[in-house]
N, C-alpha and C positions, 0 to 999 in steps of 0.2 A: 357391377363387374368384378368386384372382389368376392361377392359371394359365389359367382361361377368360379372364380380361381379356387376358390377354397372347396369347391364341389369337383375338382380337377377337370374342370372344363376350359381349358385356357385359350383356345381359338375363340371360344363364344366370348369369353372375358376380354379379348382383345379387340375384337369386332365391337363390344359395348363402348370401350376408352377409344377405340378409333372415331366412332361416332360421335362421342362427347368432343373430341378435339376437333372434328370438322362442324360441329356448333360454336366452340371455343377454343382457338388455338393458342390462347394464353393460358390455359388450365394446367398450370404447374402439377398437381396432384394427378392429374390423368396423364401427362407425359411420363412422370415419374412411374407410376403403376404400369403404364405400357411399357416401358424400357425395362422395368423388373420381369415381368413375364417374358418380354422377346429375348432377353439377354440369355435365356435358357436354351433357346432354340435356333437363333437365328446364326446366319454366318458372318464373319467379320464384316463383310461387304454389306450386307443388309442392316446390320446392328449400326454400323456406320453412319449409313445413309440415313436411319431413323434419328439418331443423335443431330446428325447435320440438320434435318428438318426442325427439330426442337430447338437447336441454337439459332437456327434462321427466324423462325416464329417469336421467339423470345431472347431478342438479341443481349440485352443486358442481363442474362441469367448464365451464373456460372456453373448451374448444376448438369446439363448436358455434357460439358466438358469432363468433369468429374466421372461421371456415369461411364462415358465413353473410355476415358481413361483408365479406370478399374476394370472394364471389360478387356480392353487391349492387353493390358497387365495380365491378367488372367489366360489369355491367349499365347503369352511369351512375346509381343510386340512391345517390348520395352520402349524403344525410341520412340516409337507412335503415341504410346502413353504419356511419355515425359512431355510431348509436344501439346497434347491435350491439355495436361495439368498446367502447362505454361499460359496456355489461352484461358483457362480458368482463373489464375492469378492475376491475369491482365485485367480481368472482371471485377473480382474481388480479392484484394490483396490480404486481407484477415482471414488465412486458411491454414493455421499451423501445422494441421495432418498432412494437406497436400504439399506444402512446402517440403514436410519430411518425406513424402512420396517422392519429390522431385530430387531430393537430395540422395535418397536410398537409389533410386533408379540410375541418376548420374553416375554414382559410385560404380554400380554394377557394370553399366555401359562403359565406363572407363577402365575398369581394371579386372571384370569379367568374374568379381567375386559373388559367389553365391546369395540368392535372395534370403532375406531374414523376414 
């Protein structure tokens, strides 16, 4: 799948990754690669749905929440991003960068200061 991505064939790569997930929905590497590909092209709704499926399939994994949080943040959906980051922290508390993201976005949402 990654070879297809490197050859600029993202649809084919996504299909291979989807097939890998159908065979093993616990494949974190495939989930990570698929969300990496789809983050470039998906709508907010489609990407949220994809990350939701990942979070459902591997419930004790914080990564889908971080991936979705970062995606939402790039789309200007700061409150939704913070909510995802908080879900991630509930699963795995030892994530200083995510705690920093929460603090930064909380401050932005509270006082409207520019993002850094």
